C-alpha positions as CSV (number, residue, x, y, z in Angstrom):
1,X,10.7,6.0,-30.4
2,X,13.4,8.2,-31.9
3,X,16.1,10.0,-30.0
4,X,14.2,13.2,-31.0
5,X,11.0,11.9,-29.3
6,X,13.0,11.1,-26.1
7,X,14.6,14.6,-26.1
8,X,11.2,16.3,-26.5
9,X,9.7,14.2,-23.8
10,X,12.6,14.8,-21.4
11,X,12.4,18.6,-22.0
12,X,8.7,18.7,-21.2
13,X,9.3,16.4,-18.2
14,X,12.0,18.8,-16.9
15,X,9.4,21.6,-17.1
16,X,7.0,19.6,-14.9
17,X,9.9,18.8,-12.4
18,X,10.7,22.5,-12.2
19,X,7.1,23.1,-11.3
20,X,7.4,20.6,-8.4
21,X,10.7,22.4,-7.4
22,X,8.8,25.7,-7.1
23,X,6.3,24.2,-4.6
24,X,8.9,23.0,-2.1
25,X,12.2,24.6,-1.0
26,X,13.7,21.2,-0.2
27,X,13.6,20.1,-3.8
28,X,15.9,20.8,-6.7
29,X,15.0,19.7,-10.2
30,X,17.4,18.7,-12.9
31,X,17.1,16.4,-16.0
32,X,15.0,13.4,-15.1
33,X,15.7,13.9,-11.4
34,X,14.5,15.6,-8.2
35,X,17.0,16.0,-5.4
36,X,16.0,16.7,-1.8
37,X,17.9,18.9,0.6
38,X,18.1,18.8,4.4
39,X,19.9,21.8,5.8
40,X,22.6,22.6,3.3
41,X,23.2,19.2,1.8
42,X,21.4,16.8,-0.5
43,X,20.0,13.7,1.2
44,X,17.7,12.0,-1.2
45,X,16.7,11.8,-4.9
46,X,14.0,10.6,-7.2
47,X,15.2,9.7,-10.7
48,X,13.5,8.7,-13.9
49,X,15.7,6.3,-15.8
50,X,15.4,5.2,-19.5
51,X,15.7,1.5,-20.4
52,X,17.0,1.3,-23.9
53,X,16.1,-2.3,-24.5
54,X,12.4,-1.7,-24.0
55,X,12.4,2.1,-24.7
56,X,10.7,2.8,-21.4
57,X,11.2,4.9,-18.3
58,X,11.0,3.7,-14.7
59,X,11.1,5.6,-11.4
60,X,13.7,5.0,-8.7
61,X,14.3,6.6,-5.3
62,X,17.0,6.6,-2.6
63,X,17.4,8.3,0.7
64,X,20.9,8.7,2.0
65,X,20.6,11.4,4.7
66,X,18.4,13.1,7.2
67,X,17.5,12.4,10.9
68,X,16.4,8.8,10.5
69,X,19.5,7.9,8.4
70,X,21.8,9.5,10.9
71,X,20.0,7.6,13.7
72,X,20.4,4.3,12.0
73,X,24.1,4.8,11.7
74,X,24.5,4.2,15.4
75,X,22.4,0.9,15.3
76,X,23.9,-2.4,14.4
77,X,21.1,-4.9,13.7
78,X,22.1,-8.6,13.7
79,X,20.8,-9.1,10.1
80,X,21.5,-7.9,6.6
81,X,20.0,-4.7,5.1
82,X,17.1,-5.1,2.7
83,X,18.7,-2.7,0.2
84,X,21.8,-3.1,-1.8
85,X,23.4,0.3,-1.1
86,X,24.1,2.5,1.9
87,X,20.8,4.2,1.9
88,X,18.0,3.9,4.5
89,X,15.3,3.6,1.8
90,X,15.8,2.5,-1.8
91,X,13.2,1.5,-4.4
92,X,12.4,1.3,-8.1
93,X,9.0,0.9,-9.8
94,X,10.4,-2.0,-12.0
95,X,8.3,-5.1,-11.4
96,X,5.7,-3.2,-9.3
97,X,2.1,-4.1,-10.0
98,X,0.4,-1.3,-8.1
99,X,0.3,0.9,-11.3
100,X,1.0,4.1,-9.3
101,X,3.8,5.2,-11.7
102,X,3.0,3.2,-14.8
103,X,-0.5,2.2,-15.8
104,X,1.1,-1.0,-17.2
105,X,2.2,-4.0,-15.3
106,X,6.0,-3.9,-14.8
107,X,6.3,-0.4,-13.5
108,X,7.7,1.3,-16.6
109,X,6.3,3.9,-19.0
110,X,6.9,3.6,-22.7
111,X,8.5,6.6,-24.3
112,X,5.4,8.6,-25.4
113,X,4.6,9.6,-28.9
114,X,4.7,13.4,-29.5
115,X,0.9,13.5,-29.2
116,X,1.0,11.9,-25.8
117,X,4.0,13.8,-24.3
118,X,1.9,16.4,-22.4
119,X,-0.5,13.8,-20.9
120,X,2.3,11.5,-19.8
121,X,4.3,14.3,-18.2
122,X,1.2,15.5,-16.5
123,X,0.6,12.0,-15.1
124,X,4.2,11.7,-13.9
125,X,4.0,15.1,-12.2
126,X,0.8,14.2,-10.4
127,X,2.0,10.8,-9.2
128,X,5.2,12.3,-7.9
129,X,3.3,15.0,-6.0
130,X,0.7,12.6,-4.7
131,X,2.8,9.7,-3.6
132,X,6.6,9.6,-4.3
133,X,7.6,13.1,-3.1
134,X,5.7,12.7,0.2
135,X,7.2,9.2,0.6
136,X,10.7,10.5,0.3
137,X,10.0,13.5,2.5
138,X,8.6,11.2,5.2
139,X,12.0,9.4,5.2
140,X,13.8,12.8,5.8
141,X,11.3,14.5,8.2
142,X,9.3,11.8,10.1
143,X,5.5,12.3,9.8
144,X,2.3,10.4,10.3
145,X,2.8,8.6,7.0
146,X,6.3,7.4,7.8
147,X,5.3,4.3,9.7
148,X,2.5,3.5,7.3
149,X,4.9,3.7,4.4
150,X,7.3,1.2,6.1
151,X,4.4,-1.2,6.8
152,X,3.2,-0.9,3.2
153,X,6.7,-1.7,1.6
154,X,9.1,-2.9,4.3
155,X,11.5,-4.4,1.7
156,X,12.3,-0.9,0.5
157,X,13.7,0.1,3.8
158,X,17.2,-1.0,4.9
159,X,16.2,-2.0,8.5
160,X,12.4,-1.6,8.9
161,X,12.1,-1.8,12.7
162,X,15.2,0.2,13.5
163,X,14.0,2.8,10.8
164,X,10.6,3.1,12.7
165,X,12.5,3.3,16.0
166,X,14.6,6.2,14.7
167,X,11.6,8.0,13.3
168,X,9.7,7.8,16.6
169,X,12.8,8.9,18.6
170,X,12.9,11.9,16.3
171,X,9.2,12.7,16.8
172,X,7.0,10.6,19.1
173,X,3.8,12.4,17.8
174,X,4.0,10.5,14.5
175,X,2.6,7.3,16.2
176,X,-1.0,6.7,15.4
177,X,-3.3,4.6,17.6
178,X,-2.8,0.9,17.0
179,X,0.1,1.4,14.5
180,X,2.8,-0.1,16.7
181,X,0.7,-3.2,17.2
182,X,0.7,-3.7,13.4
183,X,4.5,-3.1,13.4
184,X,5.1,-5.7,16.0
185,X,2.9,-8.3,14.2
186,X,4.5,-7.8,10.8
187,X,7.0,-10.5,10.0
188,X,8.4,-8.4,7.2
189,X,9.2,-5.5,9.6
190,X,10.3,-7.6,12.6
191,X,13.2,-9.5,11.2
192,X,14.7,-10.5,14.5
193,X,12.2,-10.7,17.3
194,X,14.7,-10.5,20.1
195,X,16.5,-7.4,18.7
196,X,13.6,-5.6,17.0
197,X,11.0,-6.0,19.7
198,X,13.4,-4.9,22.4
199,X,14.2,-1.8,20.4
200,X,10.6,-0.9,20.2
201,X,9.5,-1.9,23.7
202,X,9.9,1.6,25.1
203,X,7.1,3.0,22.9
């Protein structure tokens, strides 16, 4: 698509992102991006990035602040982080096959034609509101979906078991019946049995 098509799409997308901003005081919308605030500083973002070689957009997210992030800073696991930056949660939709963001395999959305701009922007707004915004907020303010999200995609979290530990330390009420048994049995969450299980044994 032409640069003009992209510009029209991104303007309409910003309108939809601004609508999301209005629904939550934690969120600030800007071009192709939602930033999340905790207290008086930004601690996370969702961004929609254009890939020129395939003329498509993918979604990414990163969480680099909040209570869980701060708690993790005092823990030194004996293994490497799952993510390649200093965040506690980092992901993109590239290569994902769940079709949450894109209805196509590969996790990216083609730059829409002018006729499709409204529908595509509406879809992006809905999937952000239904899934990705709550996912990011659950990394900042622990809630009942926090542990479920880690179990669903542990590779997106720097240190899955310590992340869960810090979330529970922040709010023990987030633990649902049977959830910690699933955590303890997950080989993708428990990366070092001696360290991770000991960390969780108090719950």
